[in-house]
C-alpha positions as CSV (number, residue, x, y, z in Angstrom):
1,M,0.0,0.0,0.0
2,K,2.9,2.4,0.7
3,K,4.5,1.9,-2.7
4,P,1.4,3.1,-4.8
5,L,0.9,6.1,-2.5
6,L,4.6,7.0,-2.7
7,F,4.4,6.7,-6.5
8,V,1.4,9.0,-6.7
9,L,3.1,11.6,-4.4
10,L,6.3,11.5,-6.6
11,C,4.2,11.9,-9.8
12,V,2.2,14.9,-8.4
13,T,5.4,16.5,-7.1
14,S,7.2,16.2,-10.4
15,L,4.2,17.4,-12.3
16,G,4.0,20.4,-10.1
17,L,7.7,21.1,-10.6
18,C,7.3,20.8,-14.4
19,L,4.3,23.1,-14.4
20,G,6.1,25.6,-12.3
21,Q,9.1,25.6,-14.7
22,A,6.8,26.0,-17.7
23,T,5.1,29.0,-16.2
24,Q,8.5,30.6,-15.4
25,A,9.7,29.9,-19.0
26,Q,6.6,31.5,-20.4
27,A,6.9,34.6,-18.2
28,A,10.5,35.4,-19.2
29,P,11.2,36.2,-22.8
30,P,13.6,34.0,-24.6
31,I,17.2,35.2,-24.9
32,G,17.6,37.4,-27.9
33,A,13.9,38.0,-28.3
34,H,12.7,41.5,-29.2
35,Q,10.7,43.4,-26.6
36,T,8.3,46.2,-27.5
37,V,8.6,49.2,-25.3
38,T,5.4,51.3,-25.5
39,R,5.6,55.0,-25.1
40,P,2.8,56.7,-23.2
41,T,0.4,58.6,-25.4
42,L,-1.7,61.6,-24.8
43,D,-5.5,61.6,-24.8
44,D,-7.1,61.5,-28.2
45,K,-8.7,64.9,-27.6
46,T,-5.5,66.6,-26.6
47,L,-4.7,67.6,-30.2
48,V,-7.4,68.4,-32.8
49,V,-6.5,69.2,-36.4
50,Y,-9.1,70.8,-38.7
51,P,-10.2,71.1,-41.4
52,N,-9.0,67.7,-42.5
53,P,-8.6,67.3,-45.5
54,S,-7.3,70.9,-45.9
55,T,-6.3,73.1,-48.8
56,G,-3.4,74.5,-46.8
57,I,-4.8,76.6,-43.9
58,V,-4.8,74.4,-40.9
59,H,-5.9,75.0,-37.3
60,F,-4.9,72.9,-34.4
61,T,-6.2,73.0,-30.9
62,I,-4.3,71.7,-27.9
63,S,-6.2,71.1,-24.7
64,G,-5.2,70.0,-21.2
65,L,-1.5,70.9,-21.4
66,E,-1.4,74.3,-19.8
67,G,1.9,75.3,-18.2
68,R,3.8,72.6,-20.0
69,K,6.4,72.7,-22.8
70,V,5.0,71.2,-26.0
71,D,6.7,70.4,-29.3
72,V,4.6,70.4,-32.4
73,S,5.9,68.9,-35.7
74,I,4.5,68.3,-39.1
75,I,6.1,65.3,-40.8
76,N,5.8,63.9,-44.3
77,V,5.3,60.3,-45.1
78,I,9.0,59.6,-45.5
79,G,9.7,61.0,-42.0
80,T,11.1,64.4,-43.0
81,V,10.2,67.1,-40.5
82,M,8.6,69.9,-42.5
83,Y,7.7,72.2,-39.6
84,R,8.6,72.3,-35.9
85,E,7.7,74.6,-33.1
86,T,8.1,74.6,-29.4
87,L,5.2,76.1,-27.5
88,T,5.5,77.2,-23.9
89,E,2.7,79.7,-23.1
90,L,-0.2,77.3,-23.4
91,N,-3.6,78.1,-21.8
92,E,-6.4,75.6,-21.2
93,R,-7.4,75.5,-24.9
94,Y,-4.6,76.8,-27.2
95,T,-5.4,77.3,-30.9
96,K,-2.8,77.9,-33.6
97,T,-3.3,78.5,-37.4
98,L,-0.7,77.5,-39.9
99,D,-0.5,78.2,-43.6
100,L,0.7,75.0,-45.2
101,S,-0.4,75.9,-48.7
102,R,3.3,75.7,-49.9
103,F,3.3,72.0,-49.0
104,A,2.8,69.5,-51.7
105,N,-0.6,67.7,-51.8
106,G,-0.5,64.5,-49.8
107,L,-0.5,62.9,-46.4
108,Y,1.3,64.4,-43.4
109,Y,1.4,63.7,-39.7
110,V,1.0,66.3,-37.0
111,K,3.0,65.1,-33.9
112,L,2.5,66.6,-30.5
113,E,5.1,65.7,-27.8
114,A,4.8,66.7,-24.1
115,D,6.1,65.1,-20.9
116,N,7.6,62.0,-22.6
117,A,4.3,61.3,-24.2
118,S,3.1,61.9,-27.8
119,Q,0.1,62.0,-30.1
120,L,0.1,61.6,-33.8
121,C,-2.7,62.9,-36.1
122,K,-3.0,62.4,-39.9
123,L,-3.4,65.5,-42.0
124,V,-4.3,65.4,-45.7
125,I,-3.5,68.5,-47.9
126,R,-5.3,68.7,-51.2
C-alpha cells in the first residue's frame, strides 16, 4: 500500500515542478527576443487638427497641457520634419493657425510631444 501512495506523491510533485518551470519559462522572454517598449500617449482629444482634409490653412487646438512645454511637428510620409515649433505659453485651450499651402498635396502627420508622451494625427493636404 505504501508503494502506490509513494508513486502518486512522486508523480504529483514532479508534475508540479514541471508546471512551475513551464510557467516561469513563459513569463520570461527567450534570450535574444525583441521586446516592444510602449511610449505613453496623450489623450485623443489633446490635439485636434481641422479642417482635414485641408487646402493648406490648418488650425490645431491643444487642450489640457497648460503650463507645459509642448513640441509640435509636421512630418511627411517619409519622415522628414517639414515644420517644428516649441510652445511654452499654453492656456487651457490653445489654438494655432498655420498656412501649409506651400506644402505638396499628400499625407502628413502632426505630432504633439509633451512630458515624454506623444500623439500623432493624420493630415491630408489637397
